[in-house]
C-alpha positions as CSV (number, residue, x, y, z in Angstrom):
1,M,-1.1,6.2,-21.4
2,N,-2.8,7.7,-24.3
3,S,-2.7,11.3,-25.2
4,E,-6.2,12.1,-23.8
5,W,-5.4,10.6,-20.4
6,A,-1.9,12.0,-19.7
7,P,-2.9,15.7,-19.7
8,A,-5.7,15.0,-17.3
9,L,-3.1,13.6,-14.8
10,R,-1.0,16.7,-15.2
11,Q,-3.6,19.5,-14.7
12,K,-2.1,22.2,-12.5
13,G,-3.9,22.7,-9.2
14,S,-6.2,19.7,-9.7
15,T,-3.8,16.7,-9.3
16,V,-5.5,13.5,-10.1
17,T,-4.9,10.6,-7.7
18,I,-6.3,7.1,-7.3
19,E,-8.0,8.3,-4.1
20,Q,-9.2,11.7,-5.2
21,A,-9.9,11.6,-8.9
22,G,-13.3,12.0,-10.3
23,A,-14.9,9.1,-12.2
24,E,-14.0,10.7,-15.5
25,H,-10.2,10.6,-14.8
26,R,-9.8,7.6,-12.4
27,I,-7.4,4.9,-13.4
28,Q,-10.1,2.3,-13.0
29,W,-8.1,-0.8,-14.0
30,L,-5.7,0.1,-11.1
31,D,-8.7,0.3,-8.7
32,Y,-9.6,-3.2,-9.7
33,A,-6.1,-4.5,-9.6
34,R,-5.6,-3.1,-6.1
35,F,-8.8,-4.8,-4.9
36,L,-7.8,-8.2,-6.5
37,C,-4.4,-7.9,-4.7
38,A,-6.2,-7.2,-1.4
39,M,-8.3,-10.3,-2.0
40,A,-5.1,-12.3,-2.7
41,V,-3.8,-11.2,0.7
42,L,-7.1,-12.1,2.3
43,L,-7.0,-15.6,0.8
44,Y,-3.4,-15.9,1.9
45,H,-4.5,-15.4,5.5
46,F,-7.8,-17.3,5.4
47,A,-6.9,-20.2,3.1
48,Y,-3.2,-20.7,3.9
49,R,-1.6,-18.9,6.8
50,G,-4.5,-19.3,9.2
51,P,-4.9,-23.0,8.8
52,S,-1.2,-23.7,8.5
53,F,-0.2,-21.8,11.6
54,G,-3.1,-22.9,13.8
55,M,-4.7,-19.4,13.9
56,V,-8.2,-20.6,13.0
57,D,-10.4,-23.2,14.6
58,N,-12.3,-26.0,12.8
59,V,-10.3,-25.4,9.5
60,T,-7.6,-27.7,8.3
61,N,-6.7,-27.4,4.7
62,F,-8.3,-26.0,1.5
63,Q,-6.5,-28.4,-0.8
64,W,-5.9,-26.8,-4.2
65,L,-6.9,-23.3,-3.0
66,S,-4.2,-23.4,-0.3
67,E,-1.6,-24.2,-2.9
68,I,-2.5,-21.1,-4.8
69,A,-3.3,-18.9,-1.8
70,R,0.1,-19.3,-0.2
71,Y,1.5,-17.0,-2.8
72,G,-1.1,-14.3,-2.0
73,Y,1.4,-12.4,0.2
74,L,2.8,-11.1,-3.1
75,G,-0.2,-8.8,-3.3
76,V,1.8,-6.6,-0.8
77,D,4.5,-6.2,-3.5
78,F,2.0,-4.9,-5.9
79,F,0.6,-2.5,-3.3
80,F,4.1,-1.0,-2.9
81,M,4.4,-0.5,-6.6
82,V,1.0,1.2,-6.7
83,S,2.1,3.5,-3.9
84,G,5.1,4.6,-5.8
85,F,2.9,5.3,-8.9
86,V,0.2,7.1,-7.0
87,I,2.4,9.2,-4.8
88,M,4.1,10.6,-7.9
89,M,0.7,11.7,-9.0
90,S,-0.1,13.4,-5.7
91,V,3.0,15.4,-5.2
92,E,2.5,17.7,-8.2
93,G,1.7,21.2,-7.2
94,R,1.8,20.4,-3.4
95,T,4.1,21.6,-0.6
96,A,5.3,19.1,2.0
97,S,2.6,20.1,4.5
98,Q,-0.2,19.7,1.8
99,F,1.2,16.3,0.9
100,A,1.4,15.2,4.5
101,A,-2.2,16.5,5.2
102,A,-3.5,14.5,2.1
103,R,-1.7,11.4,3.3
104,F,-3.1,11.8,6.8
105,V,-6.7,12.0,5.4
106,R,-6.0,9.0,3.3
107,L,-4.5,6.7,5.9
108,Y,-5.4,7.7,9.4
109,P,-9.2,7.7,9.7
110,A,-9.7,4.2,8.4
111,F,-6.6,2.9,10.3
112,F,-7.9,4.4,13.6
113,V,-11.3,2.9,13.3
114,C,-10.3,-0.5,12.0
115,M,-7.4,-0.8,14.5
116,T,-9.7,0.2,17.4
117,T,-12.5,-2.1,16.2
118,T,-10.0,-5.0,16.0
119,A,-8.6,-4.2,19.5
120,V,-12.1,-4.1,21.1
121,F,-13.1,-7.3,19.3
122,L,-10.0,-9.1,20.5
123,A,-10.4,-7.7,24.1
124,L,-13.9,-9.2,24.1
125,V,-13.0,-12.5,22.6
126,Q,-9.8,-13.1,24.6
127,D,-8.1,-15.5,22.2
128,H,-4.5,-16.3,23.3
129,R,-3.5,-16.5,19.7
130,F,-4.4,-12.8,19.2
131,P,-3.1,-11.0,22.3
132,I,-4.3,-7.5,23.0
133,S,-3.8,-4.8,25.7
134,F,-4.5,-1.2,26.2
135,V,-0.7,-0.5,25.9
136,M,-0.6,-2.3,22.6
137,W,-3.6,-0.3,21.3
138,L,-1.9,2.9,22.5
139,G,1.4,2.0,20.9
140,N,-0.4,1.4,17.6
141,L,-2.1,4.8,17.5
142,P,0.8,6.5,15.6
143,I,0.8,3.7,12.9
144,I,4.6,3.5,13.0
145,G,4.7,1.8,16.4
146,T,6.1,-1.3,14.8
147,L,9.3,0.6,14.1
148,A,9.7,1.0,17.9
149,G,9.1,-2.7,18.5
150,V,5.4,-2.4,19.4
151,R,3.4,-5.5,18.5
152,P,0.7,-4.6,15.9
153,V,-2.9,-5.1,16.8
154,D,-3.3,-6.9,13.5
155,G,-0.3,-8.5,11.8
156,A,-1.1,-6.8,8.4
157,Y,-0.1,-3.4,9.8
158,W,3.7,-4.0,9.4
159,T,3.4,-2.6,5.8
160,L,2.1,0.8,7.0
161,A,5.3,1.8,8.7
162,I,7.2,1.1,5.5
163,E,4.7,3.2,3.6
164,I,5.2,6.1,5.9
165,E,8.9,5.9,5.6
166,F,8.4,6.3,1.9
167,Y,6.1,9.3,2.5
168,V,8.8,10.9,4.7
169,L,11.3,10.6,1.9
170,V,8.9,12.3,-0.5
171,S,8.1,15.0,2.1
172,V,11.8,15.8,2.4
173,V,12.0,16.3,-1.3
174,L,9.1,18.7,-1.2
175,L,10.4,20.5,1.8
176,A,13.6,21.1,-0.1
177,G,11.7,22.5,-3.0
178,L,12.9,19.8,-5.4
179,S,9.6,18.5,-6.7
180,S,10.5,19.7,-10.2
181,R,13.5,17.4,-10.1
182,I,11.8,14.4,-8.5
183,E,12.3,12.2,-11.6
184,Q,16.1,12.8,-11.5
185,L,16.1,12.1,-7.8
186,V,14.3,8.8,-8.3
187,R,16.8,7.8,-10.9
188,G,19.6,8.5,-8.4
189,W,17.7,6.4,-5.9
190,L,17.6,3.6,-8.4
191,A,21.4,3.9,-9.0
192,V,22.0,3.6,-5.2
193,Q,19.7,0.5,-5.2
194,V,21.8,-1.0,-8.0
195,I,25.0,-0.4,-6.0
196,A,23.5,-1.8,-2.8
197,S,22.3,-4.9,-4.7
198,V,25.6,-5.5,-6.4
199,I,27.6,-5.4,-3.1
200,G,24.9,-7.3,-1.2
201,A,24.2,-4.5,1.3
202,N,20.8,-4.1,3.0
203,V,20.5,-0.3,3.2
204,P,17.6,1.4,5.0
205,L,15.2,3.3,2.7
206,V,17.0,1.8,-0.3
207,S,16.8,-2.0,-0.3
208,D,14.1,-4.6,-0.1
209,Y,10.5,-3.1,-0.5
210,F,11.8,0.3,-1.4
211,M,12.8,-1.0,-4.8
212,L,9.1,-1.6,-5.4
213,F,8.3,2.0,-4.5
214,S,11.0,3.3,-7.0
215,A,9.6,0.9,-9.6
216,G,6.1,2.5,-9.3
217,C,7.7,6.0,-9.5
218,L,9.6,5.1,-12.7
219,L,6.5,3.5,-14.3
220,F,4.6,6.7,-13.5
221,F,7.1,8.9,-15.3
222,A,7.3,6.6,-18.3
223,T,3.5,6.2,-18.5
224,T,2.6,9.9,-18.1
225,R,5.6,11.7,-19.6
226,G,6.3,9.3,-22.4
227,W,8.5,6.2,-23.0
228,T,12.0,7.3,-24.0
229,P,15.0,5.0,-24.3
230,F,16.3,6.4,-21.0
231,R,13.0,5.8,-19.1
232,A,12.7,2.4,-20.7
233,A,16.2,1.5,-19.6
234,A,15.5,2.7,-16.0
235,V,12.3,0.5,-15.9
236,G,14.3,-2.4,-17.3
237,V,16.9,-2.0,-14.5
238,S,14.1,-1.9,-11.9
239,I,12.6,-5.1,-13.3
240,I,15.9,-6.9,-13.0
241,L,16.4,-5.6,-9.4
242,N,12.9,-6.5,-8.3
243,V,12.8,-9.9,-10.0
244,A,16.1,-10.9,-8.2
245,D,15.0,-9.4,-4.9
246,V,11.6,-11.2,-4.8
247,A,13.4,-14.5,-5.2
248,R,15.9,-13.6,-2.5
249,R,13.1,-12.6,-0.1
250,G,11.1,-15.7,-0.9
251,A,14.1,-17.9,0.1
252,G,14.5,-16.0,3.3
253,F,10.8,-16.3,4.1
254,A,10.7,-20.1,3.7
255,H,10.8,-20.8,7.4
256,E,8.2,-18.1,8.2
257,L,5.9,-19.1,5.4
258,K,6.3,-22.9,6.2
259,F,6.8,-23.7,2.5
260,E,9.6,-23.3,-0.1
261,P,8.3,-20.7,-2.6
262,I,9.1,-21.7,-6.2
263,P,11.5,-18.9,-7.5
264,G,10.0,-19.0,-10.9
265,V,6.5,-18.3,-9.5
266,L,7.8,-15.4,-7.5
267,M,9.8,-13.9,-10.4
268,G,6.9,-14.5,-12.8
269,A,4.5,-12.7,-10.5
270,V,6.7,-9.6,-10.3
271,L,7.1,-9.6,-14.1
272,V,3.4,-9.7,-14.4
273,F,3.1,-6.7,-12.1
274,F,5.4,-4.7,-14.3
275,L,3.6,-5.9,-17.4
276,V,0.2,-4.9,-16.1
277,F,1.5,-1.3,-15.5
278,I,3.2,-1.1,-18.9
279,V,0.3,-2.5,-21.0
280,M,-2.6,-1.0,-19.1
281,G,-0.8,2.4,-19.0
282,Q,-1.4,2.6,-22.8
283,V,-5.1,2.3,-22.7
284,Q,-8.0,4.2,-21.2
285,M,-10.5,1.7,-19.9
286,R,-13.9,2.3,-18.4
287,L,-14.9,-0.3,-15.8
288,P,-18.1,-0.4,-13.7
289,L,-17.9,0.7,-10.1
290,G,-14.2,1.4,-10.3
291,K,-14.3,4.1,-7.6
292,R,-16.3,2.0,-5.2
293,I,-14.2,-1.1,-5.8
294,G,-11.0,0.9,-5.2
295,S,-12.4,2.4,-2.0
296,L,-12.8,-1.1,-0.4
297,T,-9.1,-2.0,-0.7
298,Y,-7.6,-0.2,2.2
299,P,-10.2,-0.9,4.9
300,L,-10.4,-4.5,3.7
301,Y,-6.6,-4.9,4.1
302,L,-6.7,-3.3,7.5
303,S,-9.6,-5.2,9.0
304,H,-9.8,-8.7,7.6
305,Q,-7.1,-10.8,9.3
306,S,-7.6,-11.2,13.0
307,I,-11.3,-10.6,13.1
308,G,-11.8,-12.7,10.0
309,L,-9.9,-15.7,11.2
310,I,-11.7,-15.8,14.6
311,V,-15.1,-15.5,13.0
312,M,-14.3,-18.0,10.3
313,G,-13.4,-20.5,13.0
314,W,-16.8,-20.0,14.7
315,M,-18.7,-20.3,11.4
316,A,-16.8,-23.3,10.2
317,A,-18.2,-25.4,13.1
318,Y,-21.7,-24.9,11.6
319,I,-21.4,-24.5,7.9
320,G,-18.1,-26.1,7.1
321,Q,-14.8,-24.4,6.2
322,W,-15.6,-23.6,2.6
323,G,-18.9,-22.0,3.6
324,A,-17.1,-20.1,6.3
325,L,-14.4,-18.9,4.0
326,V,-16.9,-17.4,1.5
327,S,-19.2,-16.0,4.2
328,V,-16.5,-14.3,6.2
329,A,-14.9,-12.9,3.0
330,A,-18.3,-11.4,2.1
331,I,-18.7,-10.0,5.6
332,M,-15.3,-8.3,5.6
333,I,-16.1,-6.8,2.2
334,I,-19.3,-5.4,3.5
335,F,-17.6,-4.0,6.6
336,S,-15.0,-2.4,4.4
337,A,-17.7,-0.7,2.4
338,V,-19.2,0.7,5.6
339,I,-15.8,2.0,6.6
340,A,-15.2,3.6,3.2
341,V,-18.5,5.4,3.2
342,F,-19.1,6.3,6.8
343,V,-15.5,6.8,8.0
344,E,-13.6,8.0,5.0
345,E,-16.0,9.6,2.6
346,R,-18.8,11.4,4.5
347,P,-16.8,13.0,7.2
348,R,-13.9,13.9,4.9
349,R,-14.1,17.6,5.5
350,Y,-13.7,17.0,9.2
351,W,-10.7,14.8,8.6
352,K,-9.2,17.6,6.4
353,A,-9.7,20.1,9.1
354,L,-8.0,17.8,11.6
355,A,-5.1,17.1,9.2
356,A,-4.5,20.9,8.7
357,K,-3.9,21.1,12.5
358,A,-1.9,17.9,12.6
359,V,0.6,19.2,10.0
360,S,1.0,22.7,11.5
361,P,4.5,21.9,12.7
362,L,5.5,21.1,9.2
363,V,4.0,24.4,8.0
364,W,6.2,26.1,10.5
365,A,9.2,24.2,9.2
366,E,8.4,25.2,5.6
367,R,8.3,28.8,6.6
368,A,11.5,28.6,8.4
369,F,13.1,26.8,5.5
370,Q,11.8,29.5,3.1
371,R,13.2,32.3,5.3
372,T,16.6,30.6,5.4
373,F,17.0,29.6,1.8
374,G,14.8,32.1,0.0
375,S,11.4,32.3,-1.6
376,R,12.2,29.9,-4.4
377,A,13.0,27.1,-1.9
378,L,9.3,26.1,-1.8
379,Q,7.2,25.5,-4.8
380,Q,3.7,26.7,-4.2
381,P,0.8,25.3,-6.2
């Protein structure tokens, strides 16, 4: 990241994040990259998984597009790297309760509306391939219901529980007043990941997708604080871990995916993800509509799969599968824009007020922690 950009990301009291930054400081290439990855996931569901698993009517096979789209699930890997990068931006100058409130505002309003909309739609349609019940909707309300074995209203929601586990880790660091040492803690996390990988252990909060979170964190430190030999070595180790892990996961997913992923493709994709961060982190690029493009990503991811597959089946009977694919993708993008504007942006101050109440137990915990360990335990902004 060039010298003009990095200070903007480190301004005390005005932390810049992908979600909150003004147009003058937004990382616009990252907004575009996130949107492209969301579209990759959409195409994976619409052009490969839906037809291959009998989840969509009147659609069989998209020939060459299916061959490409079947690797679109890797967009989730990029999202996890982005989360690591973005969260390291957003923790600076914040307490655990402030961080949790910000995450609530970012995640929950769109999730609640998209999940409820999907549940109502499925209840009206009554398609046996997409079961729904009031109990399922209720179990999905906390987002992390999948950790308790609750079936998600939409299959894409499994990633949200993993995201929140990462947020809990970060909140613990903030609660302990260790935000100034977070880079050292991430390096320690990386060391544990190396050990777990060497001995072949699958450790909760360490293995699998959590290596992508740590990769994003390490890339943030190198990009904003400067590339040193030590930071470069840490990123290099993370590259090795994640390249090996994506091939391992791909082999394990073969039955679920109904195809044998080519290891070279998987490994090459992860290398490209790292390369994008490394190269684009050195430039300041102005792109049109970056903020709006970025705002579409999350609601598009939340809303596209179940509703989109059913509607695509309906439309394919009249305009063919290719016409239905393009039309439904456009419809879901428009719906995502509506969610971004009328659910996330315009009522934001109300969501912030609700978030302040929602995190009040954490505020109490912070005060108790401060009384127990002293005034320096918490780092106020």
